[in-house]
N, CA, C and O of each residue as an XYZ file, in Angstrom:
832
protein
N       0.832     -1.191      0.000
C       0.000      0.000      0.000
C       0.873      1.249      0.000
O       1.795      1.379      0.805
N       0.570      2.148     -0.902
C       1.280      3.414     -0.934
C       0.678      4.378      0.088
O      -0.544      4.488      0.191
N       1.514      5.064      0.827
C       1.064      6.005      1.851
C       1.485      7.406      1.430
O       2.659      7.644      1.146
N       0.533      8.333      1.391
C       0.832      9.699      0.978
C       1.577     10.447      2.081
O       1.631     10.000      3.227
N       2.145     11.587      1.716
C       2.894     12.383      2.691
C       2.066     13.526      3.252
O       2.605     14.418      3.907
N       0.739     13.510      3.001
C      -0.090     14.518      3.648
C      -0.315     14.117      5.106
O       0.140     13.058      5.539
N      -1.001     14.948      5.848
C      -1.148     14.724      7.292
C      -1.793     13.385      7.610
O      -1.367     12.691      8.533
N      -2.820     13.017      6.845
C      -3.510     11.753      7.132
C      -2.627     10.554      6.798
O      -2.654      9.540      7.496
N      -1.847     10.678      5.730
C      -0.943      9.592      5.360
C       0.137      9.377      6.407
O       0.408      8.247      6.814
N       0.747     10.467      6.834
C       1.785     10.363      7.855
C       1.223      9.792      9.148
O       1.878      8.993      9.818
N       0.013     10.201      9.494
C      -0.614      9.686     10.717
C      -0.850      8.178     10.612
O      -0.683      7.456     11.595
N      -1.236      7.705      9.434
C      -1.446      6.264      9.279
C      -0.130      5.513      9.417
O      -0.104      4.410      9.963
N       0.965      6.093      8.931
C       2.286      5.478      9.082
C       2.684      5.432     10.554
O       3.217      4.434     11.040
N       2.419      6.515     11.239
C       2.744      6.597     12.666
C       1.947      5.560     13.456
O       2.497      4.883     14.325
N       0.659      5.434     13.156
C      -0.177      4.468     13.871
C       0.294      3.042     13.611
O       0.243      2.193     14.501
N       0.756      2.779     12.383
C       1.273      1.445     12.078
C       2.474      1.131     12.958
O       2.591      0.025     13.486
N       3.356      2.092     13.115
C       4.537      1.901     13.967
C       4.116      1.685     15.418
O       4.625      0.789     16.092
N       3.192      2.503     15.890
C       2.756      2.392     17.282
C       2.095      1.050     17.583
O       2.086      0.603     18.730
N       1.548      0.414     16.562
C       0.877     -0.871     16.746
C       1.767     -2.050     16.351
O       1.277     -3.157     16.127
N       3.075     -1.807     16.269
C       4.011     -2.901     16.035
C       4.220     -3.270     14.582
O       4.835     -4.296     14.288
N       3.714     -2.445     13.656
C       3.863     -2.731     12.244
C       5.154     -2.193     11.659
O       5.950     -1.550     12.342
N       5.342     -2.472     10.380
C       6.536     -2.029      9.650
C       6.097     -1.152      8.487
O       5.146     -1.481      7.777
N       6.788     -0.040      8.295
C       6.563      0.793      7.124
C       7.887      0.968      6.392
O       8.961      0.795      6.968
N       7.790      1.312      5.123
C       8.963      1.751      4.376
C       8.849      3.256      4.218
O       7.754      3.783      4.022
N       9.960      3.941      4.300
C       9.914      5.400      4.208
C      11.235      5.924      3.644
O      12.273      5.282      3.802
N      11.204      7.082      2.989
C      12.423      7.630      2.389
C      13.313      8.296      3.433
O      12.830      8.874      4.407
N      14.600      8.205      3.212
C      15.569      8.907      4.058
C      16.524      9.683      3.152
O      16.333      9.744      1.938
N      17.539     10.266      3.750
C      18.522     11.015      2.980
C      19.448     10.102      2.186
O      20.177     10.569      1.310
N      19.425      8.797      2.487
C      20.242      7.859      1.717
C      19.331      6.976      0.866
O      19.204      7.205     -0.337
N      18.696      5.972      1.472
C      17.804      5.063      0.757
C      16.493      4.931      1.526
O      16.344      5.479      2.618
N      15.538      4.191      0.937
C      14.356      3.833      1.710
C      14.786      2.933      2.860
O      15.725      2.147      2.730
N      14.092      3.055      3.980
C      14.381      2.241      5.153
C      13.125      1.491      5.572
O      12.006      1.916      5.285
N      13.328      0.377      6.251
C      12.222     -0.347      6.870
C      12.128      0.105      8.323
O      13.044     -0.112      9.116
N      11.021      0.728      8.653
C      10.884      1.312      9.976
C       9.888      0.603     10.857
O       8.753      0.344     10.456
N      10.323      0.289     12.065
C       9.458     -0.278     13.097
C       9.884      0.348     14.420
O      10.963      0.933     14.519
N       9.047      0.224     15.419
C       9.358      0.748     16.756
C      10.626      0.085     17.276
O      10.642     -1.114     17.553
N      11.686      0.873     17.405
C      12.973      0.332     17.820
C      13.028     -0.118     19.261
O      14.012     -0.731     19.675
N      11.988      0.173     20.044
C      11.940     -0.268     21.441
C      10.999     -1.453     21.629
O      10.776     -1.909     22.751
N      10.452     -1.946     20.525
C       9.520     -3.075     20.545
C      10.238     -4.282     19.953
O      10.440     -4.355     18.741
N      10.624     -5.228     20.806
C      11.401     -6.384     20.357
C      10.712     -7.156     19.249
O      11.343     -7.539     18.264
N       9.411     -7.384     19.412
C       8.668     -8.158     18.419
C       8.650     -7.455     17.072
O       8.772     -8.093     16.026
N       8.497     -6.139     17.102
C       8.468     -5.372     15.858
C       9.816     -5.444     15.155
O       9.880     -5.590     13.935
N      10.888     -5.343     15.925
C      12.231     -5.417     15.331
C      12.479     -6.809     14.757
O      13.054     -6.948     13.678
N      12.046     -7.830     15.480
C      12.192     -9.195     14.964
C      11.447     -9.360     13.644
O      11.897    -10.089     12.760
N      10.308     -8.683     13.511
C       9.549     -8.743     12.267
C      10.318     -8.121     11.108
O      10.191     -8.560      9.965
N      11.116     -7.102     11.406
C      11.947     -6.488     10.370
C      12.945     -7.511      9.831
O      13.146     -7.609      8.620
N      13.568     -8.270     10.730
C      14.500     -9.325     10.312
C      13.793    -10.323      9.393
O      14.308    -10.687      8.335
N      12.611    -10.753      9.815
C      11.864    -11.734      9.034
C      11.507    -11.181      7.657
O      11.626    -11.878      6.650
N      11.072     -9.934      7.622
C      10.651     -9.307      6.370
C      11.807     -9.171      5.393
O      11.632     -9.356      4.188
N      12.988     -8.847      5.909
C      14.165     -8.703      5.056
C      14.809    -10.038      4.689
O      15.618    -10.118      3.765
N      14.432    -11.094      5.435
C      15.128    -12.355      5.260
C      16.529    -12.295      5.833
O      17.455    -12.921      5.318
N      16.670    -11.541      6.895
C      17.974    -11.309      7.520
C      18.099    -12.144      8.777
O      17.166    -12.216      9.578
N      19.240    -12.771      8.952
C      19.459    -13.587     10.143
C      19.560    -12.708     11.385
O      20.273    -11.704     11.373
N      18.861    -13.068     12.446
C      19.035    -12.334     13.703
C      20.484    -12.440     14.166
O      21.228    -13.322     13.738
N      20.858    -11.540     15.033
C      22.218    -11.593     15.558
C      23.120    -10.522     15.003
O      24.320    -10.521     15.279
N      22.565     -9.597     14.214
C      23.326     -8.440     13.743
C      22.645     -7.181     14.249
O      21.416     -7.119     14.278
N      23.415     -6.176     14.647
C      22.810     -4.960     15.206
C      21.933     -4.235     14.185
O      22.160     -4.314     12.977
N      20.936     -3.534     14.697
C      20.030     -2.741     13.860
C      20.197     -1.271     14.224
O      20.064     -0.916     15.395
N      20.485     -0.409     13.255
C      20.598      1.020     13.572
C      19.236      1.620     13.862
O      18.225      1.174     13.320
N      19.211      2.627     14.712
C      17.981      3.324     15.038
C      18.063      4.772     14.568
O      19.086      5.435     14.742
N      16.991      5.247     13.979
C      16.885      6.642     13.569
C      16.142      7.407     14.652
O      15.114      6.954     15.156
N      16.672      8.564     15.001
C      16.088      9.382     16.066
C      15.765     10.765     15.529
O      16.278     11.187     14.493
N      14.900     11.461     16.259
C      14.473     12.789     15.816
C      15.523     13.851     16.087
O      15.689     14.787     15.305
N      16.241     13.697     17.214
C      17.244     14.698     17.595
C      18.189     14.098     18.625
O      18.067     12.932     19.002
N      19.130     14.916     19.071
C      20.124     14.446     20.039
C      19.494     14.063     21.371
O      19.994     13.176     22.063
N      18.411     14.722     21.729
C      17.736     14.402     22.990
C      17.227     12.962     22.963
O      17.383     12.230     23.941
N      16.624     12.555     21.854
C      16.151     11.177     21.738
C      17.328     10.216     21.741
O      17.246      9.133     22.321
N      18.423     10.604     21.097
C      19.623      9.760     21.091
C      20.125      9.540     22.512
O      20.503      8.427     22.877
N      20.129     10.593     23.306
C      20.614     10.504     24.687
C      19.776      9.552     25.526
O      20.282      8.943     26.468
N      18.495      9.420     25.188
C      17.620      8.529     25.955
C      17.935      7.056     25.700
O      17.460      6.181     26.424
N      18.735      6.784     24.670
C      19.040      5.408     24.291
C      20.418      4.955     24.757
O      20.785      3.796     24.560
N      21.181      5.845     25.368
C      22.563      5.498     25.722
C      22.863      5.823     27.177
O      22.185      6.632     27.809
N      23.890      5.174     27.683
C      24.339      5.451     29.051
C      25.398      6.540     29.078
O      25.688      7.112     30.130
N      25.970      6.822     27.925
C      27.027      7.832     27.839
C      27.090      8.345     26.404
O      26.914      7.590     25.448
N      27.347      9.651     26.277
C      27.509     10.259     24.953
C      28.813     11.051     25.003
O      28.797     12.252     25.272
N      29.951     10.382     24.743
C      31.254     11.033     24.886
C      31.329     12.349     24.109
O      30.771     12.468     23.018
N      32.009     13.313     24.673
C      32.080     14.644     24.081
C      32.580     14.645     22.642
O      32.026     15.380     21.824
N      33.605     13.857     22.285
C      34.041     13.850     20.878
C      32.946     13.406     19.921
O      32.843     13.926     18.810
N      32.122     12.443     20.346
C      31.025     12.002     19.497
C      29.907     13.035     19.470
O      29.251     13.231     18.447
N      29.702     13.687     20.595
C      28.688     14.748     20.641
C      29.080     15.892     19.696
O      28.226     16.500     19.050
N      30.355     16.163     19.631
C      30.845     17.210     18.729
C      30.549     16.859     17.276
O      30.158     17.719     16.486
N      30.738     15.587     16.931
C      30.414     15.134     15.579
C      28.917     15.230     15.319
O      28.492     15.644     14.241
N      28.118     14.846     16.315
C      26.665     14.915     16.166
C      26.211     16.355     15.945
O      25.364     16.624     15.093
N      26.779     17.274     16.719
C      26.405     18.682     16.581
C      26.705     19.203     15.186
O      25.993     20.063     14.667
N      27.767     18.676     14.580
C      28.175     19.171     13.255
C      27.449     18.460     12.114
O      27.030     19.108     11.155
N      27.295     17.132     12.206
C      26.809     16.355     11.064
C      25.338     15.967     11.132
O      24.775     15.521     10.133
N      24.704     16.129     12.293
C      23.280     15.816     12.383
C      22.433     17.046     12.157
O      22.791     18.113     12.656
N      21.327     16.961     11.430
C      20.873     15.802     10.679
C      21.835     15.482      9.532
O      22.372     16.384      8.890
N      22.043     14.201      9.287
C      22.942     13.805      8.223
C      23.296     12.339      8.273
O      22.811     11.581      9.113
N      24.165     11.960      7.340
C      24.482     10.544      7.130
C      25.632     10.071      8.004
O      26.615      9.518      7.511
N      25.498     10.294      9.308
C      26.495      9.832     10.271
C      25.805      9.000     11.338
O      24.954      9.503     12.070
N      26.170      7.732     11.426
C      25.675      6.850     12.482
C      26.710      6.790     13.591
O      27.882      6.508     13.341
N      26.282      7.054     14.804
C      27.168      7.081     15.964
C      26.829      5.903     16.873
O      25.687      5.754     17.308
N      27.813      5.081     17.151
C      27.616      3.905     18.003
C      27.909      4.284     19.447
O      29.000      4.752     19.772
N      26.918      4.074     20.309
C      26.995      4.486     21.711
C      26.680      3.306     22.633
O      26.032      2.347     22.213
N      27.131      3.375     23.878
C      26.751      2.332     24.839
C      25.254      2.378     25.100
O      24.727      3.419     25.492
N      24.569      1.274     24.891
C      23.105      1.250     24.950
C      22.596      1.246     26.382
O      23.174      0.607     27.262
N      21.510      1.965     26.600
C      20.836      1.922     27.891
C      19.902      0.710     27.924
O      19.727      0.017     26.922
N      19.313      0.472     29.085
C      18.474     -0.709     29.264
C      17.178     -0.650     28.463
O      16.512     -1.673     28.307
N      16.804      0.521     27.951
C      15.551      0.610     27.199
C      15.687      0.014     25.802
O      14.684     -0.279     25.152
N      16.924     -0.168     25.337
C      17.154     -0.684     23.991
C      17.114     -2.214     24.031
O      17.891     -2.823     24.767
N      16.229     -2.846     23.260
C      16.119     -4.313     23.293
C      17.379     -5.006     22.805
O      18.123     -4.462     21.988
N      17.614     -6.207     23.311
C      18.793     -6.978     22.915
C      18.788     -7.302     21.430
O      19.847     -7.426     20.814
N      17.583     -7.443     20.844
C      17.518     -7.758     19.419
C      18.066     -6.613     18.575
O      18.545     -6.839     17.464
N      18.001     -5.395     19.086
C      18.556     -4.229     18.388
C      20.074     -4.215     18.496
O      20.769     -3.957     17.513
N      20.581     -4.490     19.676
C      22.029     -4.400     19.914
C      22.771     -5.666     19.523
O      23.998     -5.661     19.425
N      22.037     -6.753     19.299
C      22.649     -8.072     19.045
C      23.605     -8.434     20.177
O      24.661     -9.030     19.965
N      23.192     -8.047     21.401
C      23.952     -8.341     22.620
C      25.348     -7.718     22.626
O      26.244     -8.203     23.317
N      25.530     -6.643     21.853
C      26.818     -5.929     21.867
C      26.865     -4.867     22.957
O      27.929     -4.336     23.278
N      25.697     -4.564     23.521
C      25.560     -3.501     24.519
C      25.850     -2.122     23.926
O      26.128     -1.170     24.655
N      25.783     -2.025     22.605
C      25.926     -0.732     21.940
C      24.770     -0.568     20.953
O      24.145     -1.542     20.534
N      24.504      0.687     20.595
C      23.447      0.963     19.630
C      23.914      2.069     18.687
O      24.478      3.076     19.116
N      23.670      1.861     17.406
C      23.998      2.876     16.414
C      22.803      3.780     16.181
O      21.705      3.302     15.897
N      23.009      5.083     16.300
C      21.910      6.042     16.152
C      22.300      7.151     15.181
O      23.474      7.496     15.056
N      21.310      7.699     14.502
C      21.549      8.885     13.692
C      20.263      9.669     13.488
O      19.163      9.125     13.593
N      20.416     10.952     13.196
C      19.297     11.825     12.852
C      19.313     12.004     11.340
O      20.227     12.637     10.812
N      18.328     11.464     10.631
C      18.350     11.559      9.176
C      18.088     12.977      8.682
O      17.306     13.720      9.275
N      18.744     13.336      7.602
C      18.545     14.654      7.003
C      17.397     14.568      6.000
O      17.577     14.772      4.799
N      16.237     14.266      6.517
C      15.056     14.090      5.668
C      13.826     14.458      6.486
O      13.559     13.846      7.520
N      13.086     15.446      6.032
C      11.971     15.981      6.816
C      10.876     14.945      7.058
O      10.313     14.891      8.151
N      10.567     14.127      6.059
C       9.514     13.116      6.225
C       9.907     12.118      7.312
O       9.112     11.798      8.196
N      11.138     11.635      7.234
C      11.606     10.652      8.211
C      11.563     11.232      9.626
O      11.074     10.583     10.551
N      12.075     12.452      9.792
C      12.100     13.056     11.128
C      10.684     13.316     11.643
O      10.421     13.176     12.838
N       9.782     13.690     10.751
C       8.396     13.937     11.154
C       7.743     12.672     11.670
O       7.045     12.695     12.684
N       7.969     11.568     10.975
C       7.399     10.282     11.410
C       7.950      9.898     12.777
O       7.198      9.481     13.658
N       9.259     10.037     12.956
C       9.878      9.684     14.235
C       9.339     10.555     15.362
O       9.016     10.064     16.443
N       9.247     11.860     15.092
C       8.758     12.776     16.125
C       7.333     12.441     16.536
O       7.022     12.410     17.726
N       6.464     12.190     15.560
C       5.071     11.904     15.876
C       4.897     10.538     16.529
O       4.015     10.358     17.369
N       5.736      9.575     16.146
C       5.677      8.253     16.774
C       6.184      8.306     18.212
O       5.740      7.538     19.065
N       7.115      9.216     18.469
C       7.639      9.380     19.825
C       8.630      8.321     20.240
O       8.980      8.216     21.416
N       9.090      7.529     19.275
C      10.062      6.472     19.556
C      11.088      6.435     18.427
O      10.794      6.855     17.307
N      12.291      5.934     18.714
C      13.246      5.714     17.619
C      12.715      4.613     16.722
O      12.043      3.698     17.198
N      13.002      4.687     15.444
C      12.546      3.625     14.549
C      13.745      3.021     13.821
O      14.762      3.677     13.596
N      13.588      1.771     13.469
C      14.685      1.070     12.808
C      15.018      1.760     11.486
O      14.139      2.257     10.783
N      16.318      1.774     11.168
C      16.768      2.443      9.962
C      17.497      1.517      9.018
O      18.329      1.959      8.227
N      17.192      0.235      9.095
C      17.852     -0.715      8.207
C      17.379     -0.503      6.773
O      16.222     -0.151      6.546
N      18.259     -0.713      5.815
C      17.941     -0.436      4.421
C      16.770     -1.286      3.930
O      16.570     -2.417      4.373
N      16.011     -0.715      3.011
C      14.784     -1.345      2.524
C      15.115     -2.243      1.343
O      15.010     -1.838      0.185
N      15.513     -3.461      1.654
C      15.849     -4.437      0.621
C      15.816     -5.834      1.232
O      15.916     -6.003      2.447
N      15.678     -6.810      0.377
C      15.866     -8.174      0.831
C      17.351     -8.407      1.029
O      18.166     -7.887      0.268
N      17.709     -9.171      2.026
C      19.116     -9.397      2.343
C      19.866     -9.914      1.114
O      19.436    -10.845      0.433
N      21.009     -9.266      0.864
C      21.826     -9.664     -0.275
C      21.558     -8.869     -1.534
O      22.298     -8.986     -2.511
N      20.499     -8.053     -1.526
C      20.172     -7.240     -2.688
C      20.461     -5.764     -2.399
O      20.618     -5.363     -1.246
N      20.528     -4.973     -3.461
C      20.830     -3.555     -3.321
C      19.677     -2.825     -2.640
O      18.518     -3.196     -2.828
N      19.976     -1.790     -1.850
C      18.920     -0.975     -1.252
C      18.168     -0.196     -2.333
O      18.680      0.011     -3.433
N      16.961      0.226     -2.009
C      16.090      0.865     -2.986
C      15.928      2.361     -2.739
O      15.935      2.825     -1.598
N      15.780      3.109     -3.844
C      15.518      4.543     -3.772
C      14.155      4.926     -4.332
O      13.765      6.092     -4.272
N      13.424      3.949     -4.880
C      12.138      4.230     -5.513
C      10.998      3.530     -4.774
O      11.077      2.341     -4.467
N       9.937      4.288     -4.495
C       8.794      3.737     -3.763
C       8.140      2.598     -4.525
O       7.720      1.612     -3.920
N       8.048      2.719     -5.840
C       7.383      1.677     -6.618
C       8.131      0.353     -6.527
O       7.515     -0.712     -6.505
N       9.472      0.423     -6.472
C      10.265     -0.795     -6.340
C      10.056     -1.423     -4.967
O       9.972     -2.645     -4.840
N       9.975     -0.583     -3.943
C       9.723     -1.076     -2.586
C       8.382     -1.793     -2.524
O       8.275     -2.868     -1.935
N       7.360     -1.197     -3.132
C       6.028     -1.789     -3.136
C       6.037     -3.132     -3.852
O       5.387     -4.079     -3.408
N       6.762     -3.217     -4.943
C       6.821     -4.476     -5.694
C       7.521     -5.579     -4.905
O       7.150     -6.750     -4.994
N       8.538     -5.193     -4.131
C       9.307     -6.187     -3.372
C       8.547     -6.669     -2.135
O       8.480     -7.869     -1.867
N       7.980     -5.730     -1.391
C       7.432     -6.079     -0.075
C       5.910     -6.213     -0.043
O       5.381     -7.016      0.725
N       5.210     -5.451     -0.851
C       3.756     -5.578     -0.926
C       3.080     -5.643      0.429
O       3.273     -4.761      1.266
N       2.287     -6.684      0.652
C       1.514     -6.814      1.887
C       2.355     -7.272      3.083
O       1.826     -7.430      4.184
N       3.648     -7.483      2.877
C       4.508     -7.879      3.997
C       4.742     -6.719      4.956
O       5.175     -6.922      6.091
N       4.453     -5.494      4.496
C       4.590     -4.319      5.354
C       3.276     -3.555      5.354
O       2.420     -3.778      4.498
N       3.117     -2.647      6.324
C       1.876     -1.885      6.437
C       1.716     -0.903      5.288
O       0.592     -0.537      4.942
N       2.814     -0.472      4.695
C       2.746      0.460      3.588
C       4.073      1.131      3.342
O       5.004      1.030      4.142
N       4.144      1.828      2.201
C       5.355      2.554      1.820
C       5.011      4.027      1.676
O       4.144      4.397      0.883
N       5.688      4.856      2.438
C       5.487      6.297      2.358
C       6.127      6.802      1.063
O       7.327      6.628      0.850
N       5.342      7.413      0.222
C       5.826      7.862     -1.080
C       6.573      9.181     -0.918
O       6.009     10.167     -0.444
N       7.825      9.193     -1.309
C       8.632     10.402     -1.213
C       9.969     10.169     -1.866
O      10.320      9.038     -2.202
N      10.714     11.238     -2.047
C      12.018     11.142     -2.679
C      13.104     10.973     -1.627
O      13.102     11.658     -0.604
N      14.025     10.062     -1.885
C      15.202      9.934     -1.025
C      16.192     11.045     -1.355
O      16.059     11.725     -2.372
N      17.180     11.222     -0.491
C      18.234     12.174     -0.765
C      19.112     11.711     -1.922
O      18.955     10.601     -2.431
N      20.034     12.574     -2.326
C      20.871     12.292     -3.496
C      21.999     11.306     -3.226
O      22.580     10.763     -4.166
N      22.316     11.067     -1.953
C      23.467     10.221     -1.637
C      23.279      8.806     -2.164
O      22.205      8.216     -2.036
N      24.341      8.272     -2.758
C      24.327      6.876     -3.204
C      25.180      6.007     -2.288
O      25.421      4.835     -2.578
N      25.631      6.583     -1.190
C      26.435      5.842     -0.211
C      25.652      5.719      1.090
O      24.820      6.575      1.395
N      25.908      4.669      1.857
C      25.253      4.546      3.161
C      25.860      5.544      4.145
O      26.795      6.272      3.811
N      25.325      5.565      5.340
C      25.876      6.474      6.342
C      27.273      6.022      6.770
O      27.600      4.836      6.728
N      28.074      6.979      7.175
C      29.365      6.693      7.790
C      29.119      6.314      9.251
O      28.250      6.889      9.906
N      29.880      5.349      9.758
C      29.663      4.841     11.121
C      30.921      5.065     11.964
O      32.026      4.700     11.563
N      30.729      5.671     13.138
C      31.855      5.914     14.048
C      31.509      5.464     15.450
O      30.338      5.396     15.823
N      32.534      5.158     16.224
C      32.360      4.852     17.640
C      33.511      5.517     18.406
O      34.348      6.210     17.826
N      33.527      5.290     19.701
C      34.560      5.894     20.557
C      35.084      4.808     21.484
O      34.365      4.330     22.361
N      36.349      4.419     21.285
C      36.923      3.309     22.038
C      38.266      3.729     22.621
O      39.146      4.193     21.897
N      38.417      3.565     23.926
C      39.678      3.864     24.608
C      40.178      5.264     24.269
O      41.361      5.476     24.000
N      39.244      6.212     24.289
C      39.623      7.602     24.089
C      39.890      8.010     22.655
O      40.447      9.081     22.412
N      39.499      7.171     21.692
C      39.749      7.485     20.290
C      38.487      7.315     19.452
O      37.691      6.406     19.690
N      38.311      8.199     18.469
C      37.246      8.043     17.484
C      37.639      6.906     16.554
O      38.730      6.915     15.984
N      36.761      5.937     16.401
C      37.028      4.797     15.530
C      36.086      4.868     14.330
O      34.869      4.955     14.494
N      36.645      4.831     13.142
C      35.862      4.843     11.912
C      35.531      3.403     11.543
O      36.396      2.659     11.081
N      34.278      3.014     11.748
C      33.858      1.642     11.507
C      33.455      1.405     10.056
O      33.634      0.307      9.527
N      32.910      2.437      9.415
C      32.533      2.328      8.010
C      32.570      3.704      7.374
O      31.997      4.653      7.911
N      33.234      3.822      6.246
C      33.225      5.070      5.501
C      32.069      5.048      4.519
O      31.924      4.108      3.736
N      31.254      6.078      4.563
C      30.097      6.162      3.678
C      29.988      7.542      3.080
O      30.928      8.048      2.467
N      28.815      8.153      3.267
C      28.536      9.448      2.657
C      29.437     10.564      3.189
O      29.675     11.554      2.496
N      29.934     10.408      4.408
C      30.848     11.394      5.001
C      32.234     10.771      5.035
O      32.423      9.709      5.629
N      33.210     11.425      4.400
C      34.538     10.816      4.292
C      35.360     11.023      5.552
O      35.014     11.830      6.414
N      36.462     10.274      5.644
C      37.312     10.310      6.831
C      37.885     11.695      7.080
O      38.013     12.120      8.228
N      38.232     12.400      6.006
C      38.812     13.741      6.159
C      37.829     14.693      6.830
O      38.215     15.510      7.666
N      36.557     14.581      6.457
C      35.542     15.440      7.065
C      35.392     15.144      8.553
O      35.206     16.056      9.358
N      35.474     13.859      8.914
C      35.413     13.483     10.324
C      36.619     14.047     11.069
O      36.477     14.598     12.161
N      37.796     13.909     10.482
C      39.022     14.401     11.108
C      38.999     15.914     11.291
O      39.506     16.433     12.286
N      38.415     16.611     10.335
C      38.374     18.072     10.430
C      37.605     18.533     11.659
O      37.871     19.612     12.189
N      36.664     17.731     12.111
C      35.862     18.090     13.289
C      36.414     17.457     14.559
O      36.504     18.116     15.595
N      36.783     16.186     14.483
C      37.138     15.418     15.681
C      38.627     15.287     15.932
O      39.035     14.884     17.021
N      39.448     15.619     14.942
C      40.887     15.394     15.107
C      41.245     13.983     14.690
O      40.624     13.423     13.787
N      42.234     13.409     15.335
C      42.729     12.079     14.941
C      41.640     11.019     15.082
O      40.861     11.029     16.036
N      41.603     10.116     14.124
C      40.682      8.999     14.180
C      41.468      7.725     13.895
O      42.588      7.758     13.387
N      40.854      6.620     14.233
C      41.475      5.326     13.991
C      40.564      4.561     13.041
O      39.405      4.299     13.361
N      41.086      4.205     11.881
C      40.296      3.427     10.928
C      40.330      1.967     11.366
O      41.358      1.477     11.832
N      39.214      1.282     11.217
C      39.157     -0.126     11.624
C      38.680     -0.975     10.462
O      38.562     -2.193     10.595
């Protein structure tokens, strides 16, 4: 089912999330499969829908830094500095997870990757839902992520509550992923934001 971006459409997407359903929605990178990131059953459904084996961490999209802080036990200053500069944007920050984050999200790593997407539709849905939502790419495992709503509808159909029709951002790269280990910024994945840009804000980093 295609979901419009008018007020009633967005509200239907929000209600689907609140009731444990899954929606597809556009972000600044690709379409994502979104479910309530604090609902274990909903997150498990995302794995099933993608055909993805459990046991891998799931990134969460948040509305702002305040929501990010509610998901972690600590937000080290160097990472906060990056968040202040690159959020909203294609930077995923891995933080020590608080007890509110389900184990299925963290894959028992005790960490959670969070980011604020640079996309008004995505942030609006998150804000109205009042919870972080999963930000895993909208594709079957092993296939390329999608940027077109019609392709998402053809792939997932009735397996999800609906697909919010909208344009993704121009980026063809996934988000860059960073963490903070033993006093150092660690670059876990280079994506839309390059290492030099991270260094310009944070100073020395360690590539992994």
